[in-house]
C-alpha positions as CSV (number, residue, x, y, z in Angstrom):
1,M,-0.7,-3.0,50.6
2,T,1.7,-5.6,51.9
3,R,5.2,-6.5,50.6
4,D,4.1,-9.9,49.4
5,Q,1.8,-8.2,46.9
6,F,4.8,-6.9,45.0
7,E,8.0,-8.4,43.6
8,L,11.1,-6.3,43.0
9,L,12.8,-8.2,40.2
10,A,16.6,-7.5,39.7
11,P,19.1,-8.3,36.9
12,G,21.9,-10.8,37.6
13,G,24.4,-10.7,34.8
14,D,27.2,-12.3,36.9
15,L,27.8,-13.6,40.4
16,D,28.7,-10.2,41.8
17,S,25.5,-8.6,40.5
18,I,23.4,-11.5,41.9
19,K,25.0,-11.0,45.3
20,A,24.5,-7.2,45.0
21,A,20.9,-7.6,44.2
22,I,20.4,-10.0,47.2
23,A,22.1,-7.5,49.5
24,A,20.0,-4.6,48.2
25,G,16.8,-6.5,49.0
26,A,15.6,-7.9,45.7
27,D,12.6,-10.3,45.9
28,A,13.7,-12.2,42.8
29,I,16.6,-12.1,40.3
30,Y,16.6,-13.1,36.6
31,C,19.8,-14.5,35.3
32,G,21.0,-16.5,32.4
33,L,23.3,-19.5,31.9
34,D,26.2,-19.4,29.4
35,R,23.8,-20.5,26.6
36,F,20.2,-20.1,25.5
37,N,19.7,-16.6,27.0
38,A,19.1,-13.1,25.6
39,R,22.1,-11.4,27.1
40,N,25.2,-13.1,25.6
41,R,27.4,-10.2,26.6
42,A,26.7,-10.8,30.3
43,T,29.1,-13.1,32.1
44,N,26.1,-15.4,33.0
45,L,26.1,-18.5,35.2
46,T,27.4,-22.0,34.5
47,L,25.4,-25.1,35.4
48,D,28.2,-25.8,38.0
49,N,27.4,-22.8,40.1
50,L,23.7,-22.7,39.6
51,N,22.8,-24.8,42.7
52,G,25.1,-22.6,44.8
53,V,23.3,-19.5,43.6
54,L,19.9,-21.0,44.3
55,A,20.9,-22.0,47.8
56,L,22.3,-18.5,48.5
57,A,19.3,-16.7,47.1
58,H,16.8,-18.9,48.9
59,Q,18.6,-18.3,52.2
60,H,17.7,-14.6,51.7
61,D,14.1,-15.3,50.6
62,C,15.0,-14.3,47.0
63,K,13.8,-16.3,44.0
64,I,15.9,-17.1,40.9
65,F,14.3,-17.1,37.4
66,L,16.4,-18.5,34.6
67,T,16.3,-16.7,31.2
68,L,15.9,-19.1,28.3
69,N,14.5,-16.3,26.3
70,V,15.9,-16.9,22.8
71,L,14.7,-18.6,19.6
72,I,15.6,-22.2,19.6
73,L,17.0,-23.8,16.4
74,E,16.0,-27.3,15.3
75,S,19.5,-28.7,16.0
76,E,19.3,-27.4,19.6
77,I,16.2,-29.3,20.7
78,P,18.1,-32.2,22.2
79,A,20.4,-29.9,24.1
80,I,17.5,-27.7,25.5
81,V,15.6,-30.9,26.6
82,R,18.7,-32.1,28.4
83,L,19.1,-28.7,30.0
84,L,15.4,-28.6,31.2
85,S,15.9,-32.1,32.6
86,Q,18.9,-30.8,34.6
87,L,16.9,-27.8,35.8
88,N,14.1,-30.0,36.8
89,T,16.4,-31.5,39.5
90,T,17.1,-28.0,41.0
91,A,15.1,-25.6,43.1
92,I,14.8,-23.1,40.3
93,D,11.8,-20.8,40.7
94,G,10.9,-20.3,37.1
95,V,12.1,-20.1,33.5
96,I,11.6,-17.1,31.1
97,V,10.9,-18.1,27.5
98,Q,10.4,-16.5,24.1
99,D,10.3,-19.6,21.8
100,L,6.9,-21.2,21.2
101,G,8.5,-24.6,20.7
102,L,10.2,-24.3,24.0
103,A,7.0,-23.3,25.7
104,Y,5.3,-26.3,24.1
105,I,8.0,-28.7,25.4
106,L,7.8,-27.2,28.9
107,K,4.0,-27.6,29.0
108,N,4.0,-31.2,27.8
109,Y,7.2,-32.6,29.3
110,F,8.2,-30.3,32.2
111,P,4.9,-29.2,33.8
112,D,6.5,-28.5,37.2
113,L,8.7,-25.7,35.9
114,D,7.0,-22.3,36.2
115,V,6.9,-20.5,32.9
116,H,7.2,-16.7,32.4
117,A,6.8,-15.0,29.1
118,S,9.7,-12.8,28.0
119,T,9.6,-9.2,26.9
120,Q,10.7,-10.7,23.6
121,L,7.1,-11.9,23.1
122,N,6.1,-8.3,22.9
123,T,2.8,-8.7,24.9
124,H,0.4,-5.8,24.6
125,N,-3.2,-7.1,24.2
126,E,-5.7,-9.4,25.8
127,G,-5.5,-12.1,23.2
128,Q,-1.7,-12.5,23.7
129,I,-2.3,-13.0,27.4
130,L,-4.8,-15.7,26.6
131,F,-2.4,-17.3,24.1
132,L,0.4,-17.4,26.6
133,N,-1.9,-18.5,29.4
134,Q,-2.8,-21.5,27.2
135,L,1.0,-22.3,27.2
136,T,0.9,-22.2,31.0
137,A,2.7,-18.9,31.4
138,S,2.0,-17.7,35.0
139,R,3.2,-14.2,34.2
140,V,4.0,-12.0,31.2
141,N,6.4,-9.1,30.8
142,L,4.5,-6.4,29.1
143,S,5.8,-4.3,26.2
144,R,7.7,-1.2,27.4
145,E,5.7,1.0,25.1
146,L,2.4,0.8,27.1
147,N,1.0,3.6,29.1
148,I,-0.4,3.2,32.7
149,N,-4.0,2.9,31.5
150,E,-3.2,0.2,29.0
151,I,-1.1,-1.6,31.7
152,K,-4.0,-1.4,34.2
153,H,-6.5,-2.9,31.7
154,L,-4.2,-5.8,31.0
155,A,-3.3,-6.3,34.6
156,Q,-7.0,-6.6,35.5
157,F,-7.6,-8.9,32.6
158,G,-4.6,-11.0,33.6
159,K,-6.0,-11.4,37.2
160,Q,-9.2,-12.9,35.8
161,H,-7.0,-15.6,34.1
162,D,-4.4,-16.0,36.9
163,V,-1.7,-14.4,34.9
164,L,0.5,-11.8,36.7
165,M,1.9,-8.7,35.0
166,E,5.5,-7.7,35.0
167,V,6.6,-4.2,34.0
168,F,10.0,-2.7,33.4
169,V,10.5,0.2,35.8
170,H,14.2,1.2,35.4
171,G,16.9,0.8,32.8
172,S,17.4,1.0,29.0
173,Y,14.6,1.7,26.6
174,C,14.6,0.0,23.2
175,I,13.6,2.2,20.3
176,G,11.7,-0.7,18.7
177,F,9.1,-3.2,19.9
178,S,11.0,-6.2,21.4
179,G,11.1,-9.5,19.5
180,I,10.4,-7.9,16.1
181,C,13.6,-5.9,15.9
182,Y,15.9,-7.3,13.3
183,I,18.3,-4.4,12.7
184,S,21.3,-6.0,14.4
185,S,20.5,-9.3,12.8
186,A,20.3,-8.0,9.2
187,R,23.4,-6.0,9.7
188,N,25.9,-8.6,11.0
189,G,24.0,-11.7,11.9
190,A,23.9,-10.6,15.6
191,S,20.2,-11.2,16.3
192,G,18.4,-9.7,19.3
193,N,16.3,-12.8,19.2
194,R,19.4,-14.8,20.1
195,G,20.7,-12.3,22.8
196,R,23.4,-10.9,20.5
197,C,22.0,-7.4,19.7
198,S,24.9,-5.1,18.8
199,Q,22.8,-2.0,19.6
200,P,23.0,-0.1,16.3
201,C,20.3,2.2,17.7
202,R,23.0,3.6,20.1
203,E,25.5,4.3,17.4
204,Q,26.4,7.4,15.6
205,Y,24.7,8.4,12.3
206,E,25.4,11.1,9.7
207,T,24.1,14.2,11.3
208,T,20.4,14.6,10.5
209,K,18.5,17.7,9.3
210,T,17.6,18.3,13.0
211,G,21.3,18.3,14.0
212,N,21.2,14.9,15.7
213,S,24.1,12.4,15.5
214,Y,22.3,9.7,17.6
215,P,18.8,9.9,16.2
216,L,17.7,6.5,17.5
217,N,19.1,6.9,21.0
218,M,16.5,7.2,23.8
219,K,16.9,8.2,27.5
220,D,16.6,5.5,30.1
221,N,13.3,4.4,31.6
222,S,12.7,5.4,35.2
223,A,9.3,4.9,36.9
224,F,10.6,5.8,40.3
225,G,7.9,8.4,40.8
226,D,5.2,6.2,39.4
227,L,5.0,3.5,42.1
228,E,1.6,4.5,43.3
229,A,0.2,4.4,39.8
230,L,1.8,1.0,39.2
231,V,0.2,-0.3,42.4
232,D,-3.2,1.0,41.4
233,A,-2.8,-0.7,38.0
234,G,-2.4,-4.0,39.7
235,V,1.2,-4.7,38.5
236,Y,2.9,-7.5,40.5
237,S,6.5,-7.5,39.4
238,L,8.6,-4.4,39.1
239,K,11.5,-5.2,36.8
240,V,14.9,-3.5,36.8
241,E,16.8,-3.9,33.4
242,G,20.6,-4.3,33.3
243,R,22.2,-7.8,33.0
244,I,25.2,-6.2,31.4
245,K,25.5,-3.6,34.1
246,K,28.1,-3.7,36.9
247,S,27.2,-4.9,40.5
248,H,27.4,-1.3,42.0
249,Y,24.7,-0.2,39.5
250,V,22.5,-3.2,40.3
251,Y,22.9,-2.5,44.1
252,T,22.1,1.2,43.8
253,V,19.0,0.8,41.6
254,V,17.6,-2.1,43.6
255,D,18.4,-0.4,46.9
256,N,16.5,2.7,45.9
257,W,13.5,0.8,44.7
258,R,13.5,-1.4,47.8
259,K,13.3,1.6,50.0
260,Q,10.6,3.2,47.8
261,I,8.5,0.1,48.0
262,D,9.0,-0.2,51.7
263,R,8.0,3.4,52.1
264,F,4.8,2.7,50.2
265,C,4.0,-0.4,52.2
266,D,4.6,1.5,55.5
267,G,2.4,4.4,54.5
268,V,5.3,6.8,54.4
269,E,5.5,9.6,51.8
270,L,7.3,8.5,48.7
271,S,10.7,9.9,47.8
272,N,11.4,11.9,44.7
273,D,15.1,12.0,45.3
274,T,16.8,10.5,42.3
275,T,20.4,11.6,43.3
276,E,21.7,8.0,43.7
277,L,20.0,6.8,40.5
278,Y,21.8,9.6,38.6
279,T,25.1,8.7,40.2
280,V,25.4,5.3,38.5
281,F,25.2,4.8,34.7
282,N,22.2,6.5,33.0
283,R,21.3,8.3,29.8
284,D,19.1,10.7,31.7
285,F,15.6,9.4,32.6
286,S,12.1,9.4,31.2
287,N,8.8,7.9,32.1
288,A,7.1,9.2,29.0
289,F,5.9,5.8,27.6
290,L,4.3,5.1,31.0
291,Q,2.7,8.5,31.1
292,G,1.5,8.2,27.4
293,E,3.4,11.5,26.7
294,F,6.1,10.2,24.5
295,G,7.9,12.2,21.8
296,K,10.9,14.4,21.4
297,A,11.7,14.7,25.1
298,M,12.5,11.0,25.3
299,Y,15.5,11.3,23.0
300,I,19.1,12.2,24.0
301,D,21.9,12.8,21.6
302,N,24.5,10.9,23.6
303,P,24.4,7.2,24.3
304,R,27.1,7.4,27.0
305,D,26.8,8.0,30.8
306,H,24.9,11.2,31.5
307,A,25.9,11.4,35.2
308,V,28.6,14.1,34.9
309,K,26.4,16.3,32.7
310,H,23.4,15.9,35.1
311,F,25.4,16.9,38.2
312,S,27.2,19.7,36.4
313,K,23.8,21.2,35.7
314,V,22.6,20.6,39.3
315,Y,25.7,22.3,40.7
316,Q,25.5,25.0,38.0
317,C,29.1,24.5,36.8
318,T,30.5,27.3,34.7
319,S,34.1,26.3,34.3
320,T,36.1,23.2,33.3
321,E,37.6,23.1,36.8
322,Q,34.1,22.8,38.4
323,V,33.2,20.0,36.0
324,Q,36.4,18.2,37.0
325,Q,35.3,18.5,40.6
326,V,32.0,16.9,39.7
327,K,33.8,14.1,38.0
328,K,36.0,13.5,41.1
329,K,33.0,13.6,43.4
330,L,31.2,11.0,41.2
331,Y,34.2,8.8,41.1
332,D,34.5,9.0,44.9
333,E,30.8,8.2,45.3
334,K,30.9,5.2,42.9
335,T,34.0,4.0,44.8
336,A,32.1,4.2,48.1
337,I,29.2,2.3,46.5
338,I,31.6,-0.4,45.3
339,E,33.1,-0.7,48.8
340,T,29.6,-0.9,50.4
341,V,28.6,-3.7,48.0
342,A,31.8,-5.5,48.8
343,S,31.3,-5.3,52.5
344,K,27.7,-6.4,52.3
345,T,28.4,-9.4,50.0
346,D,31.7,-10.5,51.4
347,A,30.1,-13.1,53.6
348,M,28.0,-14.4,50.7
349,V,29.8,-17.6,49.7
350,L,28.4,-20.1,47.2
351,T,28.4,-23.6,48.9
352,P,29.4,-26.3,46.5
353,A,27.0,-29.2,45.9
354,K,27.4,-32.1,48.3
355,D,28.8,-35.3,46.8
356,N,25.5,-37.1,47.4
357,S,23.2,-34.3,46.2
358,A,21.7,-34.1,42.7
359,S,24.5,-33.0,40.4
360,L,24.0,-31.1,37.2
361,K,27.0,-32.9,35.7
362,G,27.0,-36.2,34.0
363,A,24.2,-38.4,32.9
364,I,20.6,-37.1,33.3
365,D,17.3,-38.8,32.6
366,A,15.8,-36.7,29.8
367,P,12.3,-37.4,28.4
368,Q,12.1,-38.9,24.9
369,L,10.1,-36.3,22.9
370,K,7.3,-37.8,20.8
371,A,8.3,-38.0,17.2
372,L,6.7,-35.3,15.0
373,P,5.0,-36.1,11.7
374,Q,6.8,-35.4,8.5
375,A,4.6,-34.1,5.6
376,E,5.0,-35.4,2.1
377,P,7.5,-33.3,0.0
378,V,5.8,-30.5,-1.9
379,D,5.8,-30.7,-5.8
380,T,4.9,-27.0,-6.6
381,A,4.5,-24.3,-4.0
382,K,1.5,-22.0,-4.2
383,L,2.2,-18.3,-4.6
384,S,0.9,-15.8,-2.1
385,V,1.0,-12.0,-2.7
386,L,0.9,-9.3,-0.1
387,L,-0.7,-5.9,-1.0
388,S,-1.3,-2.7,0.9
389,S,-3.0,-0.4,-1.5
390,A,-6.6,-0.4,-2.7
391,D,-5.3,0.7,-6.1
392,D,-3.9,-2.8,-6.5
393,L,-7.1,-4.7,-5.9
394,G,-7.5,-5.2,-9.7
395,L,-4.6,-7.7,-9.4
396,I,-6.5,-10.2,-7.4
397,N,-8.5,-11.6,-10.3
398,C,-5.7,-11.7,-12.7
399,S,-3.7,-14.7,-11.7
400,D,-3.6,-18.1,-9.9
401,A,-2.2,-16.7,-6.6
402,N,-3.5,-16.1,-3.1
403,F,-3.8,-12.5,-2.2
404,Y,-3.4,-10.9,1.3
405,Y,-4.0,-7.3,2.3
406,Q,-2.0,-5.6,5.0
407,L,-4.3,-4.2,7.7
408,P,-3.1,-1.1,9.6
409,M,-1.9,-1.1,13.2
410,G,-4.4,1.6,13.9
411,L,-7.2,-0.8,12.8
412,A,-10.0,0.8,14.9
413,A,-10.1,4.0,12.8
414,E,-10.4,2.1,9.5
415,C,-12.3,-1.0,10.6
416,D,-15.7,-0.1,8.9
417,N,-14.0,0.8,5.6
418,L,-12.0,-2.4,5.6
419,I,-15.0,-4.6,6.4
420,E,-16.7,-3.0,3.4
421,M,-13.6,-3.6,1.1
422,F,-13.1,-7.2,2.1
423,T,-16.9,-7.9,1.8
424,A,-16.7,-6.6,-1.7
425,N,-13.6,-8.8,-2.5
426,P,-14.3,-12.1,-0.8
427,I,-11.2,-13.9,-2.2
428,L,-9.0,-11.2,-0.5
429,M,-7.5,-12.4,2.8
430,P,-6.4,-10.2,5.7
431,W,-2.8,-9.8,6.9
432,F,-2.7,-8.6,10.5
433,P,0.3,-6.6,11.9
434,A,2.4,-7.5,14.9
435,I,1.2,-4.5,16.9
436,L,-2.5,-4.2,17.9
437,I,-2.9,-2.2,21.1
438,G,-6.2,-1.6,23.0
439,D,-9.1,-0.5,20.7
440,D,-7.1,-1.8,17.7
441,F,-7.1,-5.3,19.0
442,T,-10.9,-5.0,19.8
443,A,-11.4,-3.9,16.2
444,A,-9.5,-7.0,15.0
445,K,-12.2,-9.1,16.6
446,R,-15.0,-7.1,15.1
447,F,-13.4,-7.3,11.7
448,L,-13.1,-11.1,11.8
449,Q,-16.6,-11.6,13.1
450,A,-17.9,-9.5,10.2
451,V,-15.7,-10.7,7.3
452,R,-15.0,-14.3,8.3
453,P,-12.2,-14.7,5.6
454,K,-11.4,-18.2,4.2
455,Q,-7.9,-17.7,5.7
456,L,-5.8,-15.0,7.5
457,V,-2.2,-14.3,8.3
458,T,-1.4,-12.7,11.6
459,N,1.9,-11.5,13.1
460,N,0.1,-11.1,16.5
461,S,-0.7,-14.2,18.5
462,G,-3.7,-12.5,20.0
463,V,-5.4,-12.5,16.7
464,G,-4.7,-16.2,16.5
465,I,-6.7,-16.7,19.6
466,I,-9.7,-14.8,18.1
467,A,-9.4,-16.9,14.9
468,Q,-9.3,-20.1,17.0
469,E,-12.5,-19.0,18.8
470,L,-14.3,-18.2,15.6
471,G,-13.1,-21.4,13.9
472,L,-11.2,-19.5,11.2
473,A,-8.1,-20.9,9.4
474,W,-5.1,-18.8,10.5
475,V,-1.5,-18.7,9.6
476,A,1.3,-17.4,11.9
477,G,3.1,-14.6,10.1
478,P,6.9,-14.1,9.7
479,Q,7.1,-11.8,12.8
480,M,5.9,-14.6,15.0
481,N,9.5,-15.9,14.7
482,I,9.0,-19.6,14.1
483,T,12.3,-21.4,14.0
484,N,11.7,-25.1,14.9
485,S,9.3,-28.0,14.4
486,Y,8.1,-27.9,18.0
487,A,6.9,-24.4,17.5
488,L,4.9,-25.6,14.5
489,A,3.5,-28.5,16.6
490,C,2.6,-26.0,19.3
491,L,0.7,-23.8,16.9
492,E,-1.2,-26.7,15.3
493,Q,-2.0,-28.7,18.5
494,E,-2.6,-25.9,20.9
495,F,-4.2,-23.2,18.7
496,A,-5.7,-25.1,15.7
497,C,-3.3,-23.1,13.5
498,A,-3.5,-23.9,9.7
499,G,0.0,-22.9,8.8
500,S,3.0,-20.8,9.6
501,F,5.8,-18.8,8.1
502,I,9.3,-19.8,8.9
503,S,11.5,-17.0,10.2
504,N,13.5,-15.1,7.6
505,E,16.4,-15.0,10.1
506,L,17.2,-18.6,9.4
507,N,19.7,-20.0,6.9
508,L,19.6,-23.2,4.8
509,K,21.2,-25.4,7.4
510,Q,18.9,-24.1,10.2
511,M,15.6,-24.7,8.3
512,R,16.2,-27.8,6.2
513,H,15.2,-30.3,8.9
514,I,12.1,-28.5,10.1
515,K,9.1,-30.9,10.1
516,R,5.4,-30.1,9.7
517,S,2.3,-32.3,9.5
518,D,0.4,-32.8,6.3
519,K,-2.4,-30.5,7.6
520,M,0.0,-27.6,8.3
521,Q,0.9,-25.2,5.5
522,L,4.5,-24.0,5.6
523,F,5.1,-20.5,4.2
524,Y,8.3,-18.6,3.4
525,S,8.7,-15.1,2.1
526,I,11.2,-14.9,-0.8
527,Y,10.7,-11.3,-1.8
528,H,10.0,-8.4,0.6
529,P,11.1,-5.0,1.9
530,N,13.1,-5.9,5.0
531,T,11.3,-4.5,8.1
532,L,14.2,-3.9,10.6
533,L,12.2,-2.5,13.5
534,T,8.8,-1.0,14.4
535,S,8.5,1.8,16.9
536,R,5.7,3.5,18.8
537,Q,8.0,6.5,19.1
538,C,8.2,9.1,16.3
539,L,11.4,8.5,14.3
540,F,11.1,11.8,12.4
541,Q,11.5,14.2,15.3
542,Q,15.3,13.5,15.4
543,T,15.8,13.0,11.7
544,E,13.6,15.0,9.2
545,G,12.0,17.1,11.9
546,C,8.4,17.4,13.1
547,R,6.5,20.4,14.4
548,K,4.8,18.2,17.1
549,I,6.6,17.8,20.4
550,K,4.9,14.6,21.3
551,V,3.0,11.7,19.5
552,N,-0.8,11.8,19.6
553,K,-3.6,9.6,18.1
554,G,-3.7,11.8,15.0
555,C,-0.1,10.9,14.2
556,L,-0.9,7.2,13.9
557,K,-4.0,7.8,11.7
558,R,-2.8,10.6,9.4
559,C,1.0,10.8,9.3
560,E,2.7,9.6,6.0
561,K,6.4,10.4,5.8
562,R,9.7,8.9,4.6
563,T,13.4,9.7,5.1
564,S,16.7,7.9,5.5
565,I,19.5,7.8,7.9
566,I,23.1,6.8,7.4
567,N,24.9,4.7,10.0
568,L,28.6,5.7,10.0
569,K,29.6,2.1,10.2
570,D,27.6,0.8,7.3
571,N,24.6,1.3,5.0
572,P,21.7,3.7,5.1
573,Y,18.3,2.7,6.5
574,V,14.9,3.8,5.3
575,I,12.5,5.3,7.8
576,Q,8.9,5.2,6.6
577,K,5.6,6.0,8.4
578,H,2.4,4.9,6.7
579,K,-1.0,6.3,7.5
580,G,-2.6,4.0,10.2
581,S,0.6,2.4,11.3
582,H,3.6,3.0,13.6
583,N,7.0,4.2,12.4
584,A,9.3,1.5,10.9
585,I,12.9,1.2,9.7
586,Y,13.6,-0.8,6.6
587,S,16.8,-2.1,4.9
588,E,18.0,0.0,2.1
589,H,17.5,-2.9,-0.4
590,N,14.6,-5.5,-0.6
591,V,15.3,-9.1,0.1
592,L,15.2,-11.5,-2.9
593,N,15.9,-15.1,-2.0
594,L,15.6,-17.4,-5.0
595,E,18.4,-19.7,-3.6
596,V,15.9,-21.2,-1.1
597,L,13.8,-22.5,-4.0
598,E,16.8,-24.3,-5.5
599,Q,18.2,-25.5,-2.2
600,L,14.9,-26.5,-0.5
601,P,12.5,-27.2,-3.4
602,N,10.1,-29.5,-1.5
603,L,9.9,-27.9,1.9
604,F,7.5,-25.0,1.6
605,S,3.8,-25.4,0.6
606,D,3.4,-21.6,0.1
607,I,5.8,-18.9,-1.1
608,L,5.1,-15.2,-0.5
609,I,6.1,-12.1,-2.4
610,D,5.5,-8.8,-0.7
611,L,4.3,-6.0,-3.1
612,R,3.4,-3.4,-0.5
613,D,4.1,0.2,-1.3
614,I,7.3,0.6,0.8
615,Q,9.8,2.9,-0.8
616,T,13.2,1.4,-0.5
617,E,16.1,1.9,-2.9
618,T,15.1,-1.3,-4.8
619,Q,13.5,-0.6,-8.2
620,V,11.2,-2.9,-10.1
621,S,11.2,-2.3,-13.9
622,I,7.9,-4.1,-14.7
623,E,4.3,-3.8,-13.7
624,K,3.1,-5.7,-10.6
625,S,0.9,-8.0,-12.7
626,D,3.9,-9.0,-14.8
627,L,6.0,-9.4,-11.7
628,I,3.4,-11.8,-10.2
629,Q,3.4,-13.8,-13.4
630,A,7.2,-14.0,-13.4
631,F,7.2,-15.5,-9.9
632,L,4.4,-17.9,-10.9
633,T,6.6,-19.0,-13.9
634,L,9.6,-19.4,-11.6
635,L,7.6,-21.6,-9.1
636,D,6.4,-23.7,-12.0
637,N,9.8,-24.1,-13.5
638,H,12.7,-23.1,-11.3
639,N,15.7,-22.7,-13.6
640,K,18.7,-20.4,-14.0
641,E,17.1,-18.4,-16.8
642,N,13.9,-17.6,-14.9
643,S,16.0,-16.6,-11.8
644,Q,18.2,-14.4,-13.8
645,S,15.2,-12.8,-15.4
646,L,13.8,-11.9,-12.0
647,H,17.1,-10.5,-10.8
648,S,17.3,-8.3,-13.9
649,V,13.9,-6.6,-13.2
650,I,14.3,-6.2,-9.4
651,Q,17.5,-4.3,-8.6
652,P,19.4,-3.9,-6.3
653,T,18.5,-6.7,-3.8
654,T,20.1,-8.5,-0.9
655,N,20.1,-12.0,0.5
656,A,22.7,-11.6,3.3
657,Q,20.5,-12.8,6.1
658,Y,19.8,-16.1,4.5
659,S,23.6,-16.6,4.2
660,K,24.3,-15.7,7.8
661,G,21.3,-17.2,9.7
662,L,20.8,-16.9,13.4
């Protein structure tokens, strides 16, 4: 293997970290500007110093990728178009995106900018790669939860379609699948999809039955010993996480990975010495997702730096004095690293732009985006109902509503039974989950070929590609995070999409000017249990307890459990695992948003109520059939009396997210 077959991709949260990454031998650096990027807590760059950073990096054969990996609001479209116009005058090597509207604008108005798909797009199946490739993505960052065999399959598939694979190899693990984690957003309006995650998963909770105070806190990811397997899998970019880490951390991690890659390319035996990696910030290390051996051993009941504890164990400390010596040694070593970084970056000076060179300040020629069509106002929205139990199928013939049925994430195991159920109930429509990995994605194709429903909802873009290929009407679900009109235009024009949900993270002001065409249905969920995150990890091992040490295929198919955890800063959260699906965390109370019907009465063509069997603390005092009828009555005649009637039979509920917005 040669060095140009890899890319070592480093984080650049500020100028010092960018310089440190260059000095350590990074091939590329991802960094954000002071807006539109998913690490608001990093210092980030300004437009004023971007050209200087580009010049410095390119002098050292290092690429710069700019993170624009957040959801874009309708009001921000002019600003993002102006920013892209400015970036188009620079030598930027690529932009990293999450928002489908932004990807659409890039494809149609800025074709020269190289597009990379963010980890926030949660890519884990072939269909998603095809979907992103159609939006000109030259590479995708794969979900952290995948094992090496799953990565290899997607890397080989990507090569057939000229899409490179990027994999996280070092740094923080998230407990939930990226892009569909709303726990921080629901709690205080600090959305991970806007780069403002407040990391409630790292916080202290009331001590659980298993004796854990940090039941959602995982060790850090380190694939340092897995380089050979990653090469064999065909991974191109090896990504280090850490845009809010300090420059000495960035230097140390990148330097160790640079040397490991060089050893591999030179045919030298790989190192298993992780001493330096343990010297800088870590929560201990795990490669369990990569190995497909994830479970209890991935957790650590301390979110803070593990370095002292690690070396106290290495040196077999038995007294407080010995631990103090370890602390002093670590302090001295970190000081030495900081001095090394300073000496290696001292000569790295950003050269200001010349007066006659293209400036990022002042006037810029920005393209005029083609005006989007505006559909006629809606008189009365159609009611859609989401079910998840075969016991509820008797409801589907009892009212004038559309009925959807939640399919499991472990679809392969239940595919035959579900084909039979949908064939027997042809007016029932499938609702696909956000996560469909490997055989479960293949099963989605088999299901749709057999059932050919009149319409489907999917929270996974890969299923949208299948539906497009089969000529089926498909709707983008709420977890596809649609927040602007250009995302709707993207879905309709690029993927023959029939409709879309608008994200429940938005408030009134953020959604009221969203436009759709007359052909495009616009959905919104006004009543649902609020899914805060979905995890491939087992959330019961640190809470309720589980006799299994690691997760296996039987867990996905058979496990059915529920518990709750109490964050010491705020409310309890419900943890529920359904047979056939991954673990999930829900808000304590269901969302009930009747305000939107009053405030935006003509925007949505379809309104959803979610009647799945998810046990939150919200209680409904009437039968499901009566509840459906009450919502139908409300849509037909939205008045104060009907609203109060619904509030009285569904208690308690919340609508805080709609008030806060993104």
